C-alpha positions as CSV (number, residue, x, y, z in Angstrom):
1,M,-32.6,-27.0,26.8
2,R,-33.8,-24.0,24.5
3,Y,-31.9,-22.4,21.6
4,N,-31.5,-18.8,21.2
5,C,-31.7,-17.7,18.2
6,R,-31.8,-14.0,19.0
7,A,-28.1,-14.6,20.5
8,A,-27.2,-16.8,17.7
9,L,-27.9,-14.1,15.1
10,R,-26.8,-11.6,16.9
11,G,-22.9,-13.4,17.3
12,V,-23.0,-14.3,13.3
13,A,-24.1,-10.4,12.8
14,L,-20.7,-9.3,15.4
15,F,-18.7,-11.6,13.5
16,F,-19.7,-10.1,10.0
17,V,-19.2,-6.7,11.3
18,A,-15.6,-7.4,12.5
19,S,-14.7,-8.7,9.6
20,M,-16.1,-5.9,7.1
21,L,-14.2,-3.5,9.5
22,G,-11.3,-6.0,9.2
23,A,-10.9,-6.1,5.6
24,C,-11.6,-2.2,5.8
25,A,-8.9,-1.2,7.3
26,S,-7.3,1.1,4.9
27,G,-4.1,1.9,4.1
28,P,-0.8,0.5,1.6
29,E,1.5,-1.7,4.0
30,I,5.0,0.3,4.1
31,A,8.5,-1.4,4.6
32,T,11.5,1.0,4.9
33,N,14.9,0.7,5.9
34,Q,17.7,2.8,5.8
35,D,21.3,3.1,5.5
36,P,22.6,3.2,9.6
37,A,26.1,4.8,8.6
38,A,24.6,7.3,6.5
39,D,24.4,10.9,8.0
40,F,21.1,13.2,6.2
41,S,22.2,16.2,7.4
42,V,24.7,16.3,4.8
43,F,22.4,16.0,2.2
44,G,21.3,19.0,0.8
45,T,19.7,18.6,-3.0
46,F,18.0,15.4,-5.0
47,G,17.5,14.9,-8.6
48,F,16.2,11.4,-10.4
49,V,18.2,9.0,-12.3
50,Q,17.8,9.1,-16.2
51,Q,15.9,6.2,-16.7
52,L,13.2,5.4,-13.7
53,G,12.4,2.0,-13.8
54,T,9.0,3.1,-13.8
55,D,9.7,4.8,-17.8
56,R,8.7,2.0,-20.6
57,G,10.8,2.3,-23.6
58,G,12.7,4.9,-23.1
59,S,9.9,7.2,-22.6
60,R,8.9,9.1,-19.6
61,S,5.4,7.7,-18.4
62,M,2.6,9.2,-16.9
63,L,3.2,7.4,-14.1
64,S,6.9,8.7,-13.8
65,A,5.7,12.4,-14.3
66,R,3.6,11.8,-10.9
67,L,5.5,10.6,-9.3
68,M,8.2,12.7,-9.7
69,A,6.0,16.2,-8.9
70,A,4.9,14.4,-5.5
71,T,8.6,12.6,-4.7
72,T,9.6,17.3,-5.6
73,G,7.0,18.4,-3.0
74,E,7.9,15.6,0.0
75,L,11.3,16.0,0.0
76,E,11.5,20.2,-1.2
77,S,9.5,19.6,2.1
78,R,12.1,18.4,4.1
79,G,14.4,21.0,3.3
80,L,15.9,19.4,0.2
81,Q,16.0,21.3,-3.1
82,F,16.3,19.9,-6.2
83,V,18.5,20.2,-8.8
84,S,18.9,18.6,-11.9
85,N,23.1,18.1,-12.9
86,N,25.2,16.6,-9.7
87,P,22.8,16.1,-7.1
88,D,23.3,14.6,-3.3
89,L,21.1,12.2,-4.1
90,L,19.0,10.1,-6.5
91,V,16.0,9.5,-6.7
92,N,14.2,5.8,-8.8
93,F,11.0,4.2,-8.3
94,F,9.9,0.9,-9.3
95,S,6.6,-0.5,-9.4
96,G,4.5,-4.2,-9.9
97,L,1.1,-5.1,-10.6
98,Q,0.1,-8.8,-9.9
99,T,-3.5,-10.5,-10.1
100,G,-4.8,-13.3,-8.1
101,F,-7.9,-14.1,-6.2
102,Q,-9.1,-12.6,-2.1
103,T,-11.4,-15.5,-0.7
104,H,-13.4,-14.8,2.3
105,N,-14.9,-17.7,3.9
106,M,-17.6,-17.1,6.6
107,P,-19.2,-19.4,9.1
108,I,-22.7,-19.5,9.1
109,T,-24.4,-21.3,12.0
110,A,-26.8,-24.3,10.8
111,M,-30.3,-23.0,12.7
112,P,-33.1,-25.7,13.5
113,L,-36.8,-24.9,12.3
114,R,-38.2,-24.8,15.4
115,N,-37.2,-23.5,19.3
116,Y,-35.9,-26.9,19.9
117,G,-33.9,-29.2,18.8
118,A,-29.8,-30.2,19.1
119,W,-26.9,-27.7,18.0
120,N,-26.7,-28.4,14.0
121,G,-22.9,-26.6,14.0
122,Y,-21.5,-24.3,11.6
123,R,-22.0,-24.2,7.7
124,A,-18.9,-22.4,5.9
125,S,-19.6,-19.9,2.9
126,F,-17.3,-19.3,0.3
127,S,-16.3,-16.8,-2.3
128,A,-13.5,-15.8,-4.1
129,D,-13.1,-11.9,-6.2
130,N,-10.9,-11.4,-8.7
131,I,-7.9,-8.9,-7.5
132,T,-5.3,-6.4,-8.1
133,E,-2.4,-6.0,-6.0
134,G,-0.1,-3.4,-6.6
135,T,3.7,-2.1,-5.0
136,L,5.9,1.3,-5.8
137,G,8.9,1.0,-4.4
138,V,11.1,4.0,-4.0
139,H,15.6,3.7,-4.0
140,V,17.0,6.7,-2.5
141,V,21.2,7.0,-3.4
142,D,23.8,9.0,-1.9
143,R,25.2,9.9,-5.8
144,R,28.8,10.0,-4.7
145,N,29.1,6.9,-3.8
146,N,26.7,5.2,-5.5
147,R,24.8,3.9,-2.1
148,L,21.5,3.0,-1.3
149,V,20.7,5.4,1.3
150,W,17.0,5.3,2.1
151,E,13.8,2.9,0.6
152,A,10.8,2.4,1.0
153,S,7.9,-0.3,-0.5
154,A,3.6,-0.1,-0.8
155,R,1.3,-2.7,-1.4
156,D,-1.8,-2.2,-1.5
157,R,-4.9,-3.5,-3.4
158,V,-5.0,-2.1,-6.4
159,T,-9.0,-0.6,-7.0
160,E,-11.0,0.9,-10.2
161,A,-11.6,4.8,-7.9
162,M,-7.5,4.4,-7.3
163,Q,-7.1,4.6,-11.3
164,D,-9.6,7.1,-11.7
165,N,-8.0,9.5,-9.5
166,A,-4.5,8.7,-10.2
167,D,-3.1,12.1,-9.5
168,E,-4.5,11.4,-6.3
169,T,-3.9,8.0,-5.8
170,V,0.1,9.0,-6.1
171,N,0.2,12.3,-4.0
172,G,-1.2,10.1,-1.2
173,L,0.6,7.4,-1.3
174,I,4.2,9.1,-1.7
175,T,3.0,11.1,1.4
176,T,2.9,7.8,3.1
177,I,6.0,7.0,2.1
178,F,8.0,9.6,2.8
179,A,6.1,9.9,6.6
180,G,9.4,7.0,7.2
181,F,12.0,9.6,6.0
182,P,14.7,10.6,7.7
183,R,14.9,13.9,7.7
């Protein structure tokens, strides 16, 4: 029985390409939840809680300012109006970072040195990357009854490019999150 080196290499290459495409699946993981009893047609205005969860030490953070601007655009595009006093809905944000490791296992075929011989099986190549994962939560509360009516969270790997383009990153993330807003 002859060993088909080209077929084995093609199989390894196909596995590698499929793994890379899977790793490149872009976009954050989004989860949303809404109160089924909430009637969103009665809400006409929105505002932000006084002390956002993304503020630090009693000061408005740059992240909070970016989130507020992006959220204002998204909610206004859905027909809601921003007001400072007594809005129908109050919006709050929460964020967190977590560092960890992402491991990669890749089987490598053990090729014989000649065009004949027994199948030598697989070996594994192992690598680990230090990663940072970010989570952003958005809460929308009916101010009149102080009841959470909609919430969303986004989780994604934080890259250097995201940090370098913070405005673009936040705008894209808020657009993706509010795609599930019921209005």
